[in-house]
C-alpha positions in Angstrom: 20.0 15.7 15.0 20.8 14.5 18.5 19.6 10.9 18.8 20.9 7.9 20.7 23.4 5.8 18.8 21.2 2.7 19.0 18.0 4.4 17.8 15.9 2.2 15.6 12.5 3.3 14.0 9.5 1.1 14.3 8.6 1.2 10.6 8.8 3.2 7.4 6.0 4.3 5.2 6.9 4.7 1.5 5.1 5.1 -1.9 7.0 2.1 -3.3 9.8 3.9 -5.1 12.5 1.3 -5.8 15.3 3.5 -4.6 13.6 4.2 -1.3 13.1 0.5 -0.6 16.7 -0.3 -1.5 18.1 2.4 0.7 15.9 1.6 3.7 16.6 -2.1 3.5 20.3 -1.5 3.4 20.4 0.9 6.4 17.6 -0.7 8.5 17.4 -4.3 7.3 15.2 -5.3 10.3 12.6 -2.5 10.2 9.4 -3.1 8.2 9.0 -1.0 5.1 5.2 -0.5 4.6 3.4 0.9 1.5 1.2 3.9 1.6 -2.3 2.7 1.2 -3.3 5.7 -0.9 -0.5 4.9 -3.4 -1.4 1.1 -3.4 -5.1 1.9 -4.0 -4.3 4.4 -6.7 -2.2 1.8 -8.6 -4.9 -0.8 -8.3 -7.6 1.5 -9.6 -5.4 2.6 -12.6 -5.0 -1.1 -13.7 -8.6 -2.1 -12.7 -10.2 0.6 -14.9 -7.9 -0.1 -17.8 -8.2 -3.9 -17.7 -11.7 -4.8 -16.5 -14.5 -3.7 -18.8 -17.6 -4.7 -16.9 -18.7 -1.9 -14.5 -20.2 -4.3 -12.0 -17.0 -6.3 -11.9 -14.9 -3.2 -11.4 -17.1 -1.9 -8.6 -17.2 -5.3 -6.8 -13.5 -5.9 -7.2 -12.7 -2.5 -5.9 -14.9 -3.1 -2.9 -13.3 -6.5 -2.2 -9.7 -5.1 -2.5 -10.6 -2.4 -0.1 -11.9 -5.0 2.4 -8.6 -6.9 2.0 -6.6 -3.7 2.6 -8.5 -2.8 5.8 -9.0 -6.3 7.1 -8.2 -7.3 10.7 -5.7 -10.0 11.5 -8.4 -12.5 12.5 -9.9 -12.1 9.1 -6.6 -13.5 7.5 -5.7 -11.0 4.8 -3.7 -13.6 2.9 -6.6 -15.9 2.6 -8.9 -13.0 1.6 -6.5 -12.1 -1.1 -6.2 -15.7 -2.2 -10.0 -16.0 -2.4 -10.2 -12.8 -4.3 -7.7 -14.1 -7.0 -9.7 -17.4 -7.3 -13.1 -15.5 -7.5 -12.0 -13.1 -10.3 -9.6 -15.3 -12.3 -11.7 -14.7 -15.4 -10.3 -11.1 -15.3 -6.9 -12.6 -16.1 -5.1 -9.5 -17.1 -5.9 -7.7 -13.9 -5.6 -10.8 -11.6 -2.1 -11.6 -13.1 -1.0 -8.0 -12.3 -2.5 -8.1 -8.8 -1.1 -11.5 -8.0 2.4 -10.7 -9.1 2.7 -7.2 -7.7 0.4 -7.0 -4.7 -0.6 -10.5 -3.4 3.0 -11.5 -3.0 3.7 -8.3 -0.9 0.5 -8.3 1.1 2.3 -7.9 4.5 3.5 -4.5 3.4 0.1 -3.0 2.7 -2.7 -5.0 4.4 -3.6 -3.4 7.8 -4.2 -6.9 9.3 -0.4 -7.4 9.3 0.3 -4.4 11.4 1.2 -5.4 14.9 3.0 -2.3 16.1 1.9 1.2 16.9 2.3 3.6 14.1 0.6 6.5 12.4 -2.1 6.3 9.8 -1.0 4.4 6.7 -2.7 6.9 4.4 -0.4 9.6 5.9 1.8 9.7 2.8 -0.9 11.5 0.9 -1.4 13.9 3.8 2.4 14.7 3.9 2.4 15.2 0.2 -0.5 17.6 0.3 1.1 19.5 3.1 4.4 19.7 1.2 2.5 21.1 -1.9 0.8 23.8 0.2 4.2 24.7 1.8 5.9 25.0 -1.6 3.1 27.2 -2.9 3.4 29.4 0.2 7.2 29.7 -0.1 6.9 30.5 -3.8 4.3 33.2 -3.1 1.7 31.6 -5.4 
């Protein structure tokens, strides 16, 4: 690969594997490491559907988390997330998980914190799908 010596990426998009995060932070400490929105949403839904029993609450919480994820900077994603935690505190099992894992890292997944040009944050899923098709083709399946 022929790149200038001082080349610096704008950002990275990962699915939140611990090893990827460590390696990227070590090699590129100043470059933002964002989380793939598809993977974030999938993680939320797994926990939401296993911890929240009321179907109305599940649907409304899912809608509100989606709004936080795709909020604009002027909507203040941090405040939206804080309000979400307060509103749904009776769903303590899920809210504890959300607060610990996702609220504390909101700048890595909420679109409202993106201030630089980049590709779609759902692109990780598209890349994985393309990779699966390529493997099937190469294997002759």
